[in-house]
N, C-alpha and C positions, 0 to 999 in steps of 0.2 A: 523673834518679834516680841515674845513675852518679856524679854529682858531689856526691851527698849532699843534694839539694834535693827536698823532698816537696811536690808541688803538690796542694793541697786542692781547688782549683777550676781546671779546665783553661781556662775562659774568662778566667782572670786573664792568660794570655798575650796574648789579644786586647786586653784593657784596657791591658796594659803598653805596647803599641805607641803608645798615644795620650798617654802621660805627658809632661808638660812641666815639672813641679816634683818635686824629690827632697828629702825631709826626712830628715836623718840624726841618729840619737841619737849620743851620745858614748861614754860609758863602756861598754866591752865590745863596742862596734859598730865605731867607727873606731879605738878604742884596743884594745890587747891585753887579753884578759879575765883574764890573770894579772898581778897587780901585786905589788910588794914594799913593805913598810913602810919608809919612809925615816927617819922620826924622829917622836918624840912631844914635845909642848910643853905645859908647864904654863901654863894660862890665868890671867892676873893676877887675875881676879875671884875665883879660888878659891885664891889663893896661901897662905892661912892654914890650909887644911884639914890635919887631922892625918894623913890617909891619904897614904902616899908614892906617887910616880908608878908605881913597879913594881906595887904592889898595885892601883892603879886600872887599870892596863893589863890585869892578869889579869881583873879584873871585866868590863872592856869586851870583851875577847876572848871571855869566856864568853857574854856577851850576843850578840856578833856571830855566834856559831855557830847562832843561830836564823834567820839570813838567808842567802839565796843570792846576794845582791848581790856583785859582784866586790870592792868595797872591804871589805865585811864579811868575805868569805872570806879576803882578805889579812890582815886584822887577826886573825881567828880562828887563822890559821896562824902568827902571830907568837909565840905562847906555847903551851906544852904544855897539854893539856886538864886542867881542874881540877874540884874538887867544888863550885865556886861555883854556887849555885842562883838561878834567877830564876822568878818566878811571874807570872801574868796578862800573859804576853808578847804584844804585838800589834805588827804591822808595818804602817806607814802608807805607802802607795805614794808614791814620790817624796820621802819625808821621812826615815823611819828607824824605829827600834824604840823601844818603850816597855815597861818592866817594873817589877816590884816586887822589892825585896830582902827578906831574911829578917826585916827589921825593919819591913816595910810601906812603906818609902820608895819613891817613884817616881823612876826614872832614865830617861834617854833617850840613844840613840846614833844619830847621823845628821847631817843638815845643821845649820848654825848656826840657821837659822830654826826648825828642828824643836825646838831647845832654847830658842827665844824670845830669842835674842841677835842683836845687830847684827853683820853680817859684810860690811863694805864696804871692808876694808883691801886696797887694790890690790896691795900687795907680796906677798900670799899667793896665789901662782899654782899651787900644787900641788893635786892632788886630795886632799881632806881629809874626815875624819870628826870629829865632836865628841862628847864624852862628859861627862855630868854630869846635873844636875837642871834642871828648868825654870827658865830665867832665870839659871842659874849653871853655866856650862860649867867643867869641871875640866881636861880634857886635849883637845888637838887632835892628831890623827894625820895625818901627811902621807905620801903614797904616791908611788912612782915610777910614772908613767903614760907609756907609749910608744904611738905610733901603730902600727897594724898595718903590716906591711912593704909591703903593696900599697895602702894607703889613699889616698895622694896620687895614684897612677896611676889608681885607680878614680874619684876625683873628676874628674881631668883627662879621662878617657874619657867620663864622663857629660857634662861641659861641652862636649867636642868634638861630642857628638851633639845639642847645642843645648838641653840641660836646665839649668835654674837649680838650684843645689845650696845648701841651707840646713842649717847645723848647728843642731839644736833640742835643747837640753840643760837638764837640771835642775840642773847645777852652777852655781857662782857665775859672774858675768859675766866677770870677769878671766880665770879659768881657761878658760872656753869660748872667749873671744876669742883666747887664746894658741893653743889647739888649732886653731881656725878659721883663724888666720893660717898655721900650718904646713900645713894641708890646702889652702889656697887656695880656700875656698868663697866663694860669692857673698854670703852673709849669715849672721849668727849671731844666734840668739834665745835668751837666757838671762838669769836662771834661769827655768825654766818647770816647773810641776808637771805631772803626767800629764793633769789636766783642762785646763790651759792649753795643753798640746801639742795636745790634741784640738781645742781652739778655734781654734788657728792653722791646723790642717789644714782644719777646716770652713770657716773664713773664705776660704782660698784656693780651696776648692771652690765657694763661693758666688760668687766672682769669675770663675768659669768655668775654673779650672785643673784638670787631672787630676794628682792628687798620689800619689806613691810614698813611703810612709813605711817607713824601715828602722830597726829597733831593737827 
């Protein structure tokens, strides 16, 4: 308790002693939860839109204020608050936000797959958010993402205790692999939705492992 940890179940300490697998989330867990917007990029599929990049960023930042995700918070802080209004805002776990503008058009902010576009470009290794309409991304926002100062040491300590450490992330495979290499984890599984993460944990449990999920 003095270290700021609240135990909801004291028997968790006993269970913790039997753990042999550790699954780590990425964003905000092994990486710093405060990120900075590095750059925004116009996506080719929307190159002909009449709305300029600055106006699109203001719209995206206004929508991002509806989420507590570290990437959304960083985008929201990139521009001053505006009067841009969104309605019917919903957040889909592991995907992103969806909302309607004042003309009733549906927009999305989140992962590439949330916008219904392909995102297999291996050269994009930054943590990113995409903004646009379904099937038509307009902007991609890239963020500076740094490991927590003690993340590598924590992984090494767990491995020294005989635990297998896996990075289990919803981010694109290239980004997760890059972070996993910095951490020195035993395995990387990405991209994975929240439901898929649960399936990974459940499968390891069915195989007889005691799993510790952090994130």
